[in-house]
N, C-alpha and C positions, 0 to 999 in steps of 0.2 A: 260476478262481483264488479263492482263500481270501482272506479279508480281509488273515488274520496277514501272506500274502503280499505282500498289496500295500502295506500298511501298512509290512510289514518292509524292500519296495523303497524305498519313502521316505525310509525312516530311514535306510539301508543309504549312500543318495545324500549326507545331511547327515552322516553318520557320517566320510566319505572326506573331506570338506573339515574336521572337527574334529580327525582324527589329524594332518592336515598344519599346522593351526593351532597343536595343542598341540607340535608340533616345533617350528615357529616361534618359540613363547614360549619354549618350555625354550632355544632358541638364542640368544633376547634380540632376535632380528628382526624390529622393531616395525612396520617398513613393510610387510613381508610378512604379518606375523600383522593388520594392519590390513585388508589384502585378503581373505585367507583369512575373518576374520570376517566381512566383507561377505560375502562369496560364500556362507558358512552361514546367514548369517541372510536373506538374500535366497531361500533354500531353504527356510529354517525356518519364518518367518513367513505365509507363503502355507499352508503346510502345517498351520499350525495354525489357521487362518482355514478351511480345510477341515475340517477336523474340529471345531471349534466351528459353523460353518452347516450342515454335513451330518450329520457321523458321529454326535456325541453327540444332537442332537436325535432320531436316528432309532433311538436305543439305549432299552431299556425302561427302564421308572421305577424297577426295582430296581437300577439303574447311578448312580443319583443322586450316592451320595457319591464312588464313583472318578471321575465325570466331573467333579465339583466340585474333588477334588485333582488332576485334570489340567488344569482351570481356571486353578488356582491355581500350578500349576508354568509355563504358558504366560506367566501372568503376572509372575512371578519371573524369566524368561527377558525378557520383553520390556522389564522394568525394565534390567535390568544391561545389555541391549542399548542401553537408549536413553543410558545412562550413558556406554558404551564409544563412541559417536558423539563425546563432548564432552571424552574424557578426554585429558590430556598422555601422552607418553611411559612417566612413569614411573607413573603410575596404569593405563596401558593393560594392560601385563602382568598386574598382578595382577587387574584388570577382567577381563582375556581369558583367563584361569585360572577365575576365577570364572563366566562364560559357559559355556566347555566344560565346565565340572564340572556346571552345572545342567542344559544341554541335552542332555547324556550321560547324565545321570541318568534325566531324564524319558523319552527316548527307549526306554530300559531298562527302568522303572516299566510306562509305557504297554503296551508289547509283552507284558510278563509279566503285568501284573493286568489292565488293561483289554481289550486285543485278545484274549489268551488265552480269557478268560470271553465277552468277547462271541461270538466263533468257536462256542461252545459252546452258546448260547442263539439265536442266529440259525439261523431255516431255511434251506435251499441258494436256495432261490428270493430270499430276503429278503438274503442276502451280495451275491450276484449283482447285485442291483438297487442296492444300497448302493454296491458299488464302481463300477458304472455312474454312479451320482450322483457320486460323489467325483470320477470322472475327468472326468465334465462340465464340474466345477465350475472342476478344475483347467485346462481347457481356454479356460475364459471368464476365469478371472483372472491376470493375468500374474505371470510370475515363479514360478511352480510349481515344486519339484524335480523333475517330472517330465521 
C-alpha cells in the first residue's frame, strides 16, 4: 500500500461523515448535525494526532513549510471544534458550516500538496514502515478513524 492510499482511506472515512453533516446543516437539523459533528471530530482529531506524532516528524526537512501549514490548519479546525462544543443552536449552524469547510479544505490540500509530494520522495521501504508506524499509533490511540 502507498502512503497516499492509506491517508486517502482515512480521509474518505472522515469525508463520509462530513457529507452527512453538511446535509443536516443545510436542512437545519441541529440535533443530527451535532451528533455528526461529534462523529467527524472523533475521527479527525486522532487522525491529526497520528500525523503530528508519526507522519510529520518522518518527512524530510524540506517539507517544513508544508508541515507548518498542515499544523496550522489542524489548529484552526481544533479551534472551531472547541467553539462548536459550547455553541447554541443559532451559532451551531454557522460554526458547523465553518468546521465542515475548514476540515474539507484541509483534507483536500493535504492530499494534493503534502501526501502527493511525500509519496514521490519516500523510498518504498520507508513508505511501508511509515504506514506501519501510523497503523501502530492508531491501534494504541482510541478513537482513530480506522
